[in-house]
C-alpha positions in Angstrom: 76.4 63.1 82.7 78.2 62.3 85.9 78.5 65.1 88.4 82.1 66.5 88.9 83.0 66.5 92.6 86.3 68.3 93.2 88.5 67.3 96.2 88.6 70.9 97.3 87.2 74.3 96.3 89.0 77.4 97.5 87.0 80.5 97.6 89.2 83.5 97.1 92.6 83.7 95.2 94.4 86.1 97.5 97.6 85.1 99.4 95.7 82.6 101.7 93.8 81.0 98.8 96.9 80.7 96.6 98.9 79.3 99.6 96.2 76.7 100.1 96.0 75.9 96.4 99.7 75.3 96.2 99.6 72.6 98.9 96.4 70.9 97.8 97.6 70.8 94.1 101.0 69.4 95.1 99.1 66.7 97.1 97.5 65.8 93.7 94.1 66.9 95.0 91.6 68.1 92.4 91.7 71.8 93.3 89.4 74.5 92.0 90.0 78.1 93.1 87.1 80.6 92.6 87.9 84.3 92.5 85.4 87.1 92.3 87.7 89.5 90.6 91.3 88.6 89.9 94.0 86.9 92.0 95.7 88.9 94.7 93.0 90.8 96.6 94.2 93.7 98.7 97.9 92.9 98.1 97.5 94.1 94.5 97.3 97.6 95.9 100.7 97.4 97.5 103.6 98.8 95.4 106.4 97.7 97.7 106.7 94.6 99.9 109.7 94.3 102.1 108.4 92.0 104.9 107.7 88.8 102.9 110.5 86.2 103.6 112.8 85.6 100.7 112.2 88.8 98.9 114.2 91.9 99.7 111.7 94.0 97.7 108.8 93.1 95.4 105.5 94.7 94.4 102.2 93.1 95.2 101.1 92.3 91.6 104.5 90.8 90.9 104.4 88.5 93.9 100.8 87.3 93.1 101.8 86.6 89.5 104.6 84.4 90.7 102.3 82.6 93.2 99.6 82.1 90.6 102.0 80.6 88.0 103.4 78.2 90.7 99.9 77.1 91.8 98.7 76.5 88.2 101.9 74.6 87.4 100.8 71.9 89.8 97.4 71.6 88.2 95.1 73.8 90.2 92.4 75.5 88.2 91.7 79.2 88.9 88.4 80.7 87.7 88.2 84.5 87.8 85.0 86.5 87.7 83.1 84.0 89.8 80.8 85.7 92.3 79.9 83.1 94.9 76.5 83.9 96.5 75.9 80.9 98.8 77.0 77.5 100.0 75.1 74.4 101.2 76.2 71.1 102.6 74.4 68.1 101.2 73.1 65.3 103.4 75.5 62.9 101.7 78.6 65.0 102.6 79.7 67.1 99.6 79.5 70.9 99.7 77.8 72.8 96.9 79.0 76.3 96.0 76.5 78.4 94.1 77.6 81.2 91.9 74.7 82.6 90.0 73.4 79.9 87.6 76.5 77.8 88.1 77.2 75.3 90.8 80.4 73.6 91.9 80.7 70.7 94.2 83.6 69.5 96.5 84.5 67.2 99.3 85.9 70.1 101.2 86.0 73.9 101.0 88.6 76.5 102.1 87.1 79.9 102.7 89.6 82.7 101.9 87.6 85.6 100.6 89.8 88.1 102.6 88.7 91.4 103.9 88.7 95.0 102.9 90.1 98.0 104.7 87.4 100.2 106.0 88.0 103.6 104.3 87.5 107.1 105.5 85.7 108.0 102.3 87.3 111.4 101.9 88.7 113.1 98.8 92.2 112.1 97.9 92.1 108.7 99.8 91.9 106.6 96.6 94.1 108.9 94.6 97.1 108.4 97.0 96.3 104.8 98.0 99.8 103.2 98.1 102.9 103.8 100.1 104.7 105.5 97.3 102.0 108.2 97.1 101.4 108.4 100.8 98.2 106.6 101.9 98.5 103.3 103.7 96.4 101.0 105.9 99.3 99.0 107.4 101.9 100.5 109.5 103.7 97.2 110.0 104.0 97.0 106.3 104.9 100.5 105.3 106.4 102.4 108.2 110.0 101.9 106.9 109.1 103.9 103.8 108.4 106.9 105.9 111.7 107.0 107.8 112.4 110.6 109.0 109.1 111.9 107.5 106.0 113.4 109.1 102.9 111.2 109.0 99.3 111.4 110.3 97.5 108.3 111.6 93.8 108.0 112.0 91.9 105.8 114.5 91.3 105.0 118.1 91.2 101.2 118.6 93.8 98.7 119.5 95.2 98.5 116.0 95.4 102.2 115.6 97.4 102.6 118.8 99.7 99.7 118.1 100.4 100.8 114.6 100.9 104.4 115.6 103.5 103.4 118.2 105.2 101.4 115.5 105.2 104.4 113.1 106.9 106.4 115.8 109.9 104.2 115.6 110.5 105.4 112.0 108.8 108.7 111.3 110.3 112.0 112.4 106.8 113.0 113.6 103.5 111.1 114.0 100.2 112.8 114.7 97.3 110.6 115.8 93.9 111.9 114.8 90.9 110.7 116.9 87.3 111.8 116.5 86.6 111.4 120.2 88.3 112.7 123.4 89.2 109.3 124.7 90.3 106.0 123.1 88.3 102.8 122.9 91.6 100.7 122.9 92.7 98.6 125.7 93.9 100.5 128.8 97.5 99.2 128.6 97.8 100.5 125.0 96.4 103.8 125.9 98.8 104.1 128.8 101.7 103.2 126.5 100.6 105.7 123.9 100.2 108.6 126.4 103.6 107.8 128.0 105.2 108.0 124.6 103.4 111.3 123.7 104.4 112.8 127.1 108.1 112.1 126.7 110.3 115.1 126.4 110.9 116.0 122.8 108.5 113.2 121.8 107.8 112.7 118.1 104.3 111.6 118.8 101.3 114.0 119.1 97.6 113.5 119.6 94.7 115.5 118.2 91.4 114.7 119.9 87.9 115.5 118.7 89.3 115.8 115.2 88.5 114.2 111.8 90.2 114.1 108.5 88.0 115.6 105.7 90.4 115.4 102.8 93.9 114.3 101.8 95.7 116.7 99.6 98.8 116.9 97.4 100.3 117.0 94.0 101.4 113.5 92.9 101.9 112.5 96.6 100.4 113.4 100.0 101.4 116.9 101.2 98.8 117.7 103.8 95.5 116.6 105.4 92.5 118.8 105.9 91.4 118.4 109.5 88.2 119.6 111.3 87.6 119.8 115.0 84.2 118.2 115.6 83.4 120.5 118.6 84.5 123.9 117.2 84.2 123.1 113.4 87.6 124.9 113.1 89.5 123.6 110.0 93.2 123.5 109.2 95.4 122.1 106.5 98.0 120.0 108.4 101.3 119.3 106.5 102.5 115.7 106.3 104.1 113.2 104.0 101.8 110.3 104.6 98.4 109.2 106.0 97.9 105.9 107.8 94.2 104.9 108.2 93.3 102.4 111.0 89.6 102.4 111.2 88.9 98.7 110.9 88.5 95.9 108.5 85.4 94.6 106.7 85.4 90.8 106.0 84.1 89.8 102.6 81.7 87.2 104.1 78.2 88.4 103.3 77.6 85.4 101.2 78.3 83.1 104.2 75.5 84.4 106.4 73.4 81.5 107.6 75.9 78.9 106.5 78.8 79.1 108.9 79.0 80.9 112.2 80.2 84.5 111.9 80.9 87.2 114.5 78.7 90.3 114.7 80.9 92.1 112.3 81.2 89.2 109.9 84.5 87.4 110.7 84.4 83.6 110.3 84.4 81.8 113.6 86.9 78.9 113.7 89.3 77.1 115.9 92.6 78.9 115.3 94.7 75.7 115.5 93.0 73.7 112.7 90.9 76.5 111.1 87.7 74.3 111.3 84.5 76.3 111.0 81.0 75.3 112.3 80.4 73.2 109.2 82.3 70.0 108.8 84.6 70.1 105.7 84.7 73.9 105.6 87.9 75.6 106.7 88.7 79.3 107.0 92.0 81.0 106.1 93.4 84.5 106.1 92.0 87.9 106.9 88.4 86.7 106.9 88.7 84.7 110.1 88.8 85.5 113.8 92.2 86.0 115.3 93.9 86.8 111.9 97.1 88.8 112.1 96.2 90.6 108.9 99.6 90.1 107.4 100.6 88.7 104.0 102.9 86.0 105.4 100.3 84.8 108.0 97.6 84.7 105.3 99.7 82.4 103.2 100.5 80.3 106.3 96.8 80.0 107.1 96.2 78.7 103.6 98.9 76.1 104.0 97.6 75.1 107.4 94.1 74.6 106.1 95.3 72.6 103.2 97.2 70.3 105.5 94.4 69.9 108.0 91.8 68.9 105.3 93.9 65.8 104.7 93.2 64.8 108.3 89.5 65.4 107.6 89.6 63.2 104.5 91.3 60.4 106.5 88.8 60.6 109.3 85.7 62.8 109.1 85.1 62.2 112.9 88.3 64.2 113.5 86.2 67.3 112.8 84.5 67.1 116.2 87.6 66.2 118.2 88.8 69.0 120.6 91.9 70.9 120.0 94.7 69.3 122.1 98.1 70.6 122.9 99.2 67.0 123.3 99.4 66.5 119.6 102.8 66.2 118.0 104.0 68.7 115.4 102.2 68.2 112.2 99.0 67.2 113.9 99.1 63.5 113.2 
């Protein structure tokens, strides 16, 4: 029996994977999308989306359902429940994707396994995990839902400070909780945060040396239990929402030893063409370095990768050509 070699295998059916699949399928490329669980990824946990162009308001599952139907209507095949454990590139060119006892082969692969929000792991976090109930991991996405409300943000890195400043544009009060007495974020962000906090009648406050130990409420967030790490003093701090900015965990363990990864697991690639260290293997979405971690940019990544792989099919030597700002729009 002849071996089936797909034109492209897309690993992950989140927004990036579905965006890629739409374009490869419309190009009449034999497209197989492998998904560990079910299409959508993190966006399935979002009950209100208002920053995706073309939709005034839609929920995550509804958007993904529309995207999946559109992708499949052009002939892409989506297989759910496929846990990819490793990849290898054969000497003759194709890439082999191993998933338990099953193997799938393709001329090119787009990696879009996404990433997961690093959680606090405290009681109440999962119970209230959506903007409607009060726990969020994206201020850019959900700040407008907390207009004129009091919120708590948690974290001390660049993202935490940027998102906290964004929250302050909407919430009546923002309290930033940080477990240390100084921030690890870039100096310019720290200065901006402190300047905002020190304004007369500022709506932004900072609690240093403090951790959240529980998120409490009846049906929605009503308070956060806080503990000072130096004095062990505890308090129940009233609020309407909790924003958690303690990092992302890329879903890339299965790629160790295959493509180059950062120390924390993000896929290294050139951010213009999304080429990884392995010819024929692209990265798209929240799994890669430089990702904006937004729904619309994840979809755009998938589209970009799908378009760039056509250049690879035309001329495999293109893979090793340097990124040039002299290229015309479209890349060819």
